[in-house]
Structure formats: C-alpha cells, structure tokens
C-alpha positions in Angstrom: -70.7 22.7 -5.2 -73.7 24.2 -3.5 -77.0 22.4 -3.4 -78.5 24.1 -6.4 -75.5 23.5 -8.6 -75.4 19.8 -7.5 -79.1 19.5 -8.3 -78.6 20.8 -11.9 -75.6 18.5 -12.4 -77.7 15.5 -11.2 -80.4 16.5 -13.7 -78.1 17.0 -16.6 -76.2 13.7 -16.0 -79.5 12.0 -17.0 -79.3 13.7 -20.4 -75.6 14.1 -21.3 -72.5 12.0 -21.3 -69.4 13.4 -19.7 -67.7 14.0 -23.0 -70.5 16.2 -24.2 -69.7 19.0 -21.7 -66.2 18.7 -20.5 -65.4 22.4 -20.4 -68.4 23.3 -18.2 -67.8 20.3 -15.9 -64.1 21.3 -15.5 -65.1 24.9 -14.9 -67.7 24.0 -12.3 -65.3 21.7 -10.4 -62.5 24.3 -10.4 -64.7 27.3 -9.4 -66.5 25.3 -6.7 -63.2 25.2 -4.9 -62.2 28.9 -5.4 -65.6 30.5 -5.4 -64.4 33.5 -7.6 -67.9 35.0 -8.0 -69.0 34.7 -4.4 -71.8 37.0 -3.6 -72.0 38.7 -7.0 -75.4 39.3 -8.6 -75.2 38.2 -12.3 -77.9 38.7 -14.9 -77.6 36.1 -17.7 -79.6 36.6 -20.9 -78.5 33.4 -22.7 -81.4 31.7 -24.5 -82.8 29.2 -22.1 -82.7 25.6 -23.2 -81.8 22.4 -21.3 -78.1 22.8 -22.0 -78.1 26.4 -20.7 -78.7 24.9 -17.3 -75.0 23.7 -17.4 -73.9 27.3 -17.8 -76.0 28.4 -14.8 -74.6 25.5 -12.8 -71.1 26.8 -13.1 -72.1 30.3 -12.0 -73.9 28.9 -9.0 -71.0 26.7 -8.1 -68.7 29.8 -8.3 -70.9 31.5 -5.6 -72.9 33.9 -7.8 -76.6 34.8 -7.4 -77.9 34.1 -10.9 -80.8 35.9 -12.5 -82.5 35.8 -15.9 -84.4 38.7 -17.5 -88.1 39.1 -16.7 -88.9 39.9 -20.3 -86.8 39.0 -23.3 -87.1 38.5 -27.1 -84.5 35.7 -26.8 -86.0 32.3 -27.7 -86.5 29.8 -24.8 -87.9 26.5 -24.0 -90.9 27.2 -21.8 -90.6 23.9 -19.9 -87.0 24.6 -19.0 -87.7 28.2 -18.1 -90.5 27.0 -15.7 -87.9 24.8 -13.9 -85.5 27.6 -13.1 -86.8 28.5 -9.6 -86.2 24.9 -8.4 -82.6 25.3 -9.4 -82.1 28.6 -7.6 -82.3 30.8 -10.7 -84.2 34.0 -10.1 -86.1 36.3 -12.3 -84.9 39.9 -12.3 -87.1 42.6 -11.0 -87.3 46.1 -12.5 -85.2 47.7 -9.8 -82.5 45.1 -9.5 -78.9 46.3 -9.8 -76.3 43.8 -11.0 -72.6 43.4 -10.6 -72.2 42.1 -14.2 -74.4 41.1 -17.1 -73.7 38.1 -19.4 -75.7 39.4 -22.3 -77.0 38.1 -25.6 -77.8 40.2 -28.7 -77.4 43.3 -26.6 -80.8 42.7 -25.0 -79.6 44.1 -21.6 -77.3 46.9 -22.9 -79.6 49.5 -21.5 -78.9 48.4 -17.9 -75.8 49.6 -16.0 -74.0 46.8 -14.1 -71.3 47.7 -11.6 -68.4 45.9 -13.3 -69.4 45.4 -17.0 -70.8 43.1 -19.6 -69.9 39.9 -21.5 -71.7 39.8 -24.8 -72.4 36.5 -26.4 -73.0 37.5 -30.0 -71.7 39.6 -32.8 -75.2 41.0 -33.5 -75.2 42.5 -29.9 -72.0 44.6 -30.4 -73.7 47.7 -31.9 -75.8 48.1 -28.8 -72.5 48.8 -26.9 -71.0 51.4 -29.2 -71.4 54.1 -26.6 -70.9 52.0 -23.5 -69.5 53.3 -20.3 -68.5 49.9 -19.0 -66.1 47.2 -20.2 -67.7 44.7 -22.7 -65.9 41.4 -23.4 -67.3 40.0 -26.7 -67.2 36.2 -26.7 -68.0 36.1 -30.4 -64.7 37.9 -31.2 -62.7 34.8 -30.4 -62.0 31.4 -31.9 -64.4 29.4 -29.7 -67.6 30.9 -31.1 -66.7 29.2 -34.4 -67.5 25.8 -32.7 -71.0 26.9 -32.0 -71.8 29.0 -35.0 -69.9 26.8 -37.5 -70.1 23.2 -36.5 -73.1 23.6 -34.1 -75.4 25.7 -36.3 -74.4 23.9 -39.4 -75.2 20.5 -37.9 -78.5 21.8 -36.4 -79.8 23.1 -39.8 -79.8 19.5 -41.2 -81.2 18.1 -38.0 -84.1 20.6 -38.2 -84.7 19.7 -41.9 -84.7 16.0 -41.0 -87.3 16.8 -38.2 -89.5 18.4 -40.9 -89.2 15.3 -43.1 -86.6 16.5 -45.5 -84.0 13.9 -44.9 -82.8 12.9 -48.4 -79.9 15.3 -48.8 -77.4 13.5 -51.1 -77.2 14.9 -54.6 -79.6 17.8 -53.8 -78.5 21.4 -54.5 -78.3 23.8 -51.5 -77.5 27.6 -51.8 -76.0 29.2 -48.8 -76.2 33.0 -48.5 -73.3 34.3 -46.5 -69.9 32.6 -46.0 -69.0 33.7 -42.5 -68.8 31.4 -39.5 -72.4 30.1 -39.8 -72.2 29.8 -43.6 -68.9 27.8 -43.5 -70.4 25.4 -41.0 -73.5 24.8 -43.2 -71.2 24.2 -46.2 -69.1 21.8 -44.1 -72.1 19.7 -43.3 -73.7 20.0 -46.7 -70.5 18.5 -48.2 -70.6 15.7 -45.6 -74.1 15.0 -46.9 -72.8 14.8 -50.4 -74.8 17.8 -51.6 -74.2 20.2 -54.5 -73.3 23.5 -52.9 -73.4 27.1 -54.0 -72.2 30.0 -51.9 -73.8 33.4 -52.4 -72.0 36.4 -50.9 -71.3 40.1 -51.4 -67.5 39.5 -51.8 -66.0 37.0 -54.1 -65.1 34.0 -51.9 -64.1 31.7 -54.7 -60.6 31.3 -53.5 -61.7 30.3 -50.0 -64.3 27.7 -51.1 -63.7 24.0 -50.9 -63.2 22.1 -54.2 -66.5 21.6 -56.0 -68.4 24.5 -54.2 -69.8 27.1 -56.6 -69.9 30.9 -56.1 -72.5 33.5 -57.0 -72.1 37.2 -56.4 -75.2 38.5 -54.6 -75.1 41.6 -56.7 -75.6 39.5 -59.9 -79.4 39.4 -59.6 -79.8 37.2 -62.7 -77.4 34.6 -61.4 -78.8 34.8 -57.9 -82.4 34.2 -59.0 -81.4 31.5 -61.5 -79.6 29.7 -58.6 -82.8 30.1 -56.5 -85.0 28.7 -59.2 -82.9 25.5 -59.5 -81.8 24.9 -55.9 -83.6 22.5 -53.6 -83.0 24.7 -50.6 -81.7 28.3 -50.1 -80.6 29.2 -46.5 -79.6 32.6 -45.3 -76.6 33.0 -42.9 -75.5 36.6 -43.3 -76.4 37.9 -39.8 -77.9 41.0 -41.6 -81.5 42.2 -41.6 -83.0 42.4 -45.0 -79.9 40.9 -46.7 -81.9 39.7 -49.7 -84.4 42.6 -49.8 -84.8 43.7 -53.5 -82.3 41.0 -54.6 -84.3 37.8 -54.4 -87.3 38.1 -56.7 -90.6 37.3 -55.0 -92.0 35.6 -58.2 -89.0 33.3 -58.3 -89.5 31.9 -54.9 -93.3 31.9 -55.0 -93.3 30.0 -58.3 -90.7 27.4 -57.5 -90.8 24.7 -54.8 -87.4 25.7 -53.3 -87.2 25.4 -49.5 -86.3 28.7 -47.8 -84.7 28.8 -44.4 -83.1 31.4 -42.2 -80.4 30.7 -39.7 -79.9 34.3 -38.4 -81.7 36.1 -35.6 -83.1 38.7 -38.0 -85.3 38.4 -41.1 -82.7 38.2 -43.8 -85.2 37.6 -46.6 -86.9 41.0 -46.4 -90.5 42.0 -46.0 -91.4 41.3 -49.6 -91.0 37.5 -49.0 -94.0 36.5 -46.7 -93.3 34.7 -43.5 -95.4 31.8 -44.6 -93.1 31.1 -47.5 -90.0 30.6 -45.2 -89.6 27.6 -42.9 -90.4 28.4 -39.2 -91.9 31.8 -40.2 -88.4 33.3 -40.9 -87.2 32.6 -37.4 -83.9 30.6 -37.1 -84.8 27.1 -38.3 -82.8 25.3 -35.6 -85.1 26.8 -33.0 -87.8 24.3 -33.8 -85.5 21.7 -32.2 -85.7 20.8 -28.5 -82.0 21.5 -28.4 -81.2 24.1 -31.1 -77.4 23.5 -30.8 -76.2 20.2 -29.4 -74.5 20.4 -26.0 -71.1 19.3 -27.4 -71.0 22.2 -29.8 -72.2 25.0 -27.5 -70.8 24.1 -24.2 -67.3 25.6 -24.8 -69.0 28.9 -25.9 -71.0 28.9 -22.7 -67.8 28.2 -20.7 -66.1 31.1 -22.4 -69.0 33.4 -21.7 -68.7 32.4 -18.0 -65.0 32.9 -18.1 -65.5 36.5 -19.3 -67.2 37.1 -15.9 -63.9 36.4 -14.2 -62.1 38.8 -16.6 -64.6 41.6 -15.6 -63.2 41.4 -12.1 -59.9 42.7 -13.4 -59.3 46.4 -12.4 -59.0 49.2 -15.0 -60.4 47.4 -18.0 -61.0 49.8 -20.9 -64.6 51.1 -21.3 -65.2 49.5 -24.7 -65.7 46.2 -26.5 -62.8 43.8 -26.5 -62.1 40.2 -27.4 -61.7 37.5 -24.8 -58.1 36.8 -23.7 -56.4 34.2 -26.0 -55.0 32.2 -23.0 -58.6 31.8 -21.7 -59.7 30.5 -25.0 -56.7 28.2 -25.4 -57.4 26.5 -22.1 -61.0 25.8 -23.1 -60.1 24.6 -26.6 -57.6 22.2 -25.1 -60.2 20.7 -22.8 -62.8 20.4 -25.6 -60.4 18.8 -28.1 -58.9 16.4 -25.6 -61.9 15.5 -23.4 -64.8 16.2 -25.7 -66.8 13.9 -27.9 -65.4 12.3 -31.0 -66.7 15.0 -33.3 -64.4 17.5 -31.5 -61.2 15.4 -31.7 -60.1 17.3 -34.8 -61.3 20.6 -33.4 -58.2 22.6 -34.2 -58.4 21.4 -37.8 -62.0 22.6 -38.0 -61.1 26.0 -36.4 -58.3 26.5 -38.9 -60.6 25.9 -41.8 -63.5 28.1 -40.7 
C-alpha cells in the first residue's frame, strides 16, 4: 500500500480489531497489488467519521486520488475531518473534474463525472432520475441491510443509553416504518425484551415476529393512542413529513413519550417542534462518536468502493442500477466468515430483514 494508506491503517489498528473490518482490509490488500483505480480522481461524499477512513484507505491503496466535498449537508465528525489532509485526502475545489463520484444522498448529483456515480443511499436515488451517466445504487442490494438494519437498530439503543435511557426491558416502543431500518430496530428492541408496536402505511402483520403489534398509520385514533401509552416512538420511514397531520401535537406535548428520528429528513413534520424530539429531529445515532459501529458499516463501505470498479466497465446503461450480485456475495462471505461474532449468523439476519 502507498504511504497514506499505510498511515490510515496504522491509525485504525489502534481502534479496531481485525474482525471488525475484514471486508475493507481484504479489499485494501487485494487492490494494493492490482491498483485498479490508478490515477483516477474520485470524489467521495460519505459522511466522515473515524470508520470512514477505512473506506478512504482502500481507495488510496488502489491508486486513486481521493477528494471530499468542500461543502456538504452530510454529518461529519469535525475532528476526523480536520485530520484528512495528513492522510492524503484532499478537499474538492469548485472547478475540479472527477472521473467518478461515490455519492451519498444525491449530494453531488449536479456534478458530471467522466465515468459515473455510485450512490450510497435510497434517499439519493431521486436526484438521479434524469442522469446522463451510469449510477450504481449500493442501497439496492442485500449488503445495505447490514448497516441500515443491524447497524442502525443497534445504534438507536446505544444513543438512548448515552442519553441516560438504559432501562429498556418491559418498556413499550413504537416503530414507525417497517423497512430495513425499522426491522433492525424491532430486532434489537426484542433482544432488549421490550413491548413493540410497528406503525406502517401497509398492513405488515403477517411479516411481524410473534408478539409484535401492528397499527395502521391511517388509523389516527389508534396511532395517537399508541403514542400516548408508549415509552418511545421512533420514526424510520425515510420519508419527509411522514407523520405530518397524523400525530397529534397535543398528544406528544402532553405525554412524556420519548420521540426519536432515525431518518435523514424530518419525519415528524413541522407541527412538532424540534425541541420536542431528541437531537432536534436529526438522526439520533449521530450524537454518537461512531453513529454506526465499524462491524456493521464496513461491508457497505466496501460495496460502495467495489461499485467504483464496476464503473470502469464499458457501455453501462445511463440509469440507476443495483450492484452485481456476485460482488455482494463475495463481500457477504468475507463478513460472515471473518467478521465479528455478531455477524456469524449474517445470512440468517439478511433473510429475516
């Protein structure tokens, strides 16, 4: 590996055990030999936290010049962001032109890279509806379930614990949305022996684990009765204003229920004041030094990197597309066989989520 990649690896070895990031370590070792991104300029808009450095390490090891956006709405750890220059990570200038963009939430969709984009999130897909370049959407595959399901679910409870709400057993949690994030929250809520209710726009009763209750979000009386009696209500729909004109302001203002949002957008709506929701309506796990633990996010970051190699393929369609299944399978195999104990049953988790 080049000097900057080695410097990042040395730094990260002080913070993570090998089994917390096997996919990225394998990717770095393999690409350091083949240098598949030699000389390419890559703009990476991934939120910057300590574990993000492992992603950058791989790209540097592959021979790429790695840049981050000058201005971004993506959350970041300012201490880690300040360290980027010493690791060879550059800040993009206004007139920079890139070979490819590894984007997040469509934040760089207005730029025109030579080869195309890899998008990290489902929320970023609408920004590419009229794209003139290939867009590989990491979120369209299986691997993103590890981060958004297991990772985000685990981090919600870690954030609640950091705020002093650590006594979960027997308490009632209402989870709005039963997609990848919602399923992960339900998974960990049940591990904490909580009473769980899922609130969704579509009847998910047949999909719910035994003992988990269901409320239709269109049933305003049932929704607000649930909110009045729950200990915590957490939104995980991925949709702006999801509870607007559905959750009564008086209900949440007059009851001591904890409110939390795990999506990028304000899912509660403007009628619910920011001060009433933990972390001012921003994703609750972003109060943490590491919003998603390395072991749950590293395979997603490795997939995002792998999409860069796919963009080197000639004649890709000029539209959004999922990552190739064989690329995902290789990374899932590494994570499930070399990853930490919590990932030993990864295939079982992926099948259930």
